[in-house]
N, C-alpha and C positions, 0 to 999 in steps of 0.2 A: 718735823717741826712745822707749825703753822706759820706761814710767811705772808699770806694774803687772804682775801675773802674767799677765793675759790678753794684753797686748801682747808680753810676753816669749815666750809660746807662739806667737803670730803670727809673730814674727821667726824663731823656730826653724823653724816650718813652711815659711816662704818661703825661708829659707836652704837647707834640705834640698832643696826643689823646684828651686832654682837649680842644685844639683848632680845633679839628676834622681834623687833618693832619696826614696822615700815615707816611710821611717822610718829611724831610726839603728840600725845593727847594730854589734856589737862589732868586726867586721872593718873597717867604714868608720871607726869612731872611732880604732882603733889603727893602721891602715895608711894612712889619708889624713890626712897632717899638716895640710893646709890646713883640712880640716873640723874637726879637733880644735882648732886655733888659733881658728877662727871661733866655734865653740860655746862655748869658754871666754871669748872676748871678749864674747859676748852675756851670759853668766852674770855677768861682771865688770860690764857695763853695768847689768844688772838689780840687782845688789847695791849698786852705787854710787848709782844713781838712787832706789832704793826703800828699801833697808835700811841705809843707812850710819850711822844713829844707834845701832844695836844693836852692842854690843861684840863679841859672838861673830861677827856678820856682818862687822865690820871686820877681825877676825883672819882669817876665811876669805877675804875680799876680798884682803887682803895676800898670803896664800898663793897664791891663784889668779893674781894679778898677777905674782908672782915666777916661777912655773912657766911662765906664758904668755910672759913676757918672755924667758925662756931659749929657749923654742921659737921665738919671733919672731926672735931673734938667729940661730939655726940656719937658719931659713928665709929670712932676709934681709928681714923685714917691719919697718916702722916705722909701725904703724897704731894711732892713739890711739882711745880709747873715744868713743862718741857722735858719730861722724862719718858712718857709713853707715846708710842705711835698710835695711829688711827686704829679703831676696832677694839679698844680696851673694854673688857667686861669684868667688873667687880661683882662677884657672885652674890655676896651679901655683906652686911656690915660686920665688923669685928676688927681686931687689931691688924692693921697693915702699915708697915713702916718701910719707906723707900728712901734711899740716899738721893740727894739732888745730883750726885755725880753719876748715877746709874743711867744707862740708856737701854730702852726696851723697844723692840720693833713693833710691827703691826700685829693685830689680832691676838693680843695677850689675854688670857683668861686667868684671873688671879683669885685665890680663896683667902679667907681670914687667917689670922695668926701667922702671917707671912712677913718675912723680913728680907729686904735686899739691901745689904749694908756696905759701908765703905771701910775696908780694912786694908791699908796700903793699896788703895785703888778700888773702884767699884765695878760690878759686873756689867758686861755688854751682852744683851740678850737679843736673839734673832726674832724672826717672824713666826707666828702661829705656835706660840709657846704656852703650854698649860702649866700653871704653878699650883700644885695641890695645897690643901690646908696644912699650916704649920711648917711649910718649907722655909729653909734659911739658905740664902745665897750671899756669899761675901767674898771679898778679895778681887784682885784684878784678873777676872776670868772671863771667858767668852762661852756663851751658851749658843749652840747652833740653831738653825731653823727647824720647825716641826718637832720640837722636843717636848715630852711630857715629863714633868718632875713630880714624883710621888709625894704623898702626904708625909710630913715630918722629915723629909730628906734634908740633909745638910750638904750643900754643894759648895766645894771650895777648890775645884779644879775644872779645867776646860771640858766641855761636853760637845761631841760632834753632832752633825745634823741627823734627823730622822731616827731618834732613839727614845727609849723610856728609861729614866733613871730613878733610883730609890735607895734608901738606906743611909747609914751614918758611918763613914762619909759616903756620899752618893756614888753608886757604880751603875753601869749599864745593866739593866735587868731584862730588856727586850729590844729587838731591832725594829719594833713597830713605832711609827711616828705618831705625833699627837693627833693627826688627822685620821689615822688608821685604827687607833685603839678605842675609839668611841667616846673620848672626853669632850669633843665638840658636837653639838647637835647637827643632824644631817642638813637642816635648813641653812645653818650658818655656813657649812662647807660649800654648799651650792652657790652662796653669794660671794665666795672668795674669788 
């Protein structure tokens, strides 16, 4: 969670690295809608967690939430604040629905048509997790670190570290971690 200006900069640096960007350019900000949404989300988290007592910051926060909500509706995102750790990569626009009770670690790579839902509790997801297109995760479950979740998988039980899961319901299909089976670009792995 973003707790001060230093952690805010850390989140931005890791988020840009997840998109394989060293720094933010005007082109990336205005033509990559997912990057724009995500950077605004981080700014909203920063203002909400650190400066919400200040009246001017409250007004700015309300303004940012309004324009980011409009962009989220256009992109098909329902992603609340303070859910994802640093290094989030939203691969491209499409329906992504996340429960506000879910907790996701660092370096998550998430594809469209994905749902992380609240059904008698929300999932807790570890670091370096790849979530394939159409995956559904729900219930009070724990997903380990370095896990790759296959396309259209339905995950409703705990998953250990360093495995690949797929199917309905999801089962372990490989003992390769998300970092080993090629779902993350090599440049990204070097920055971890």
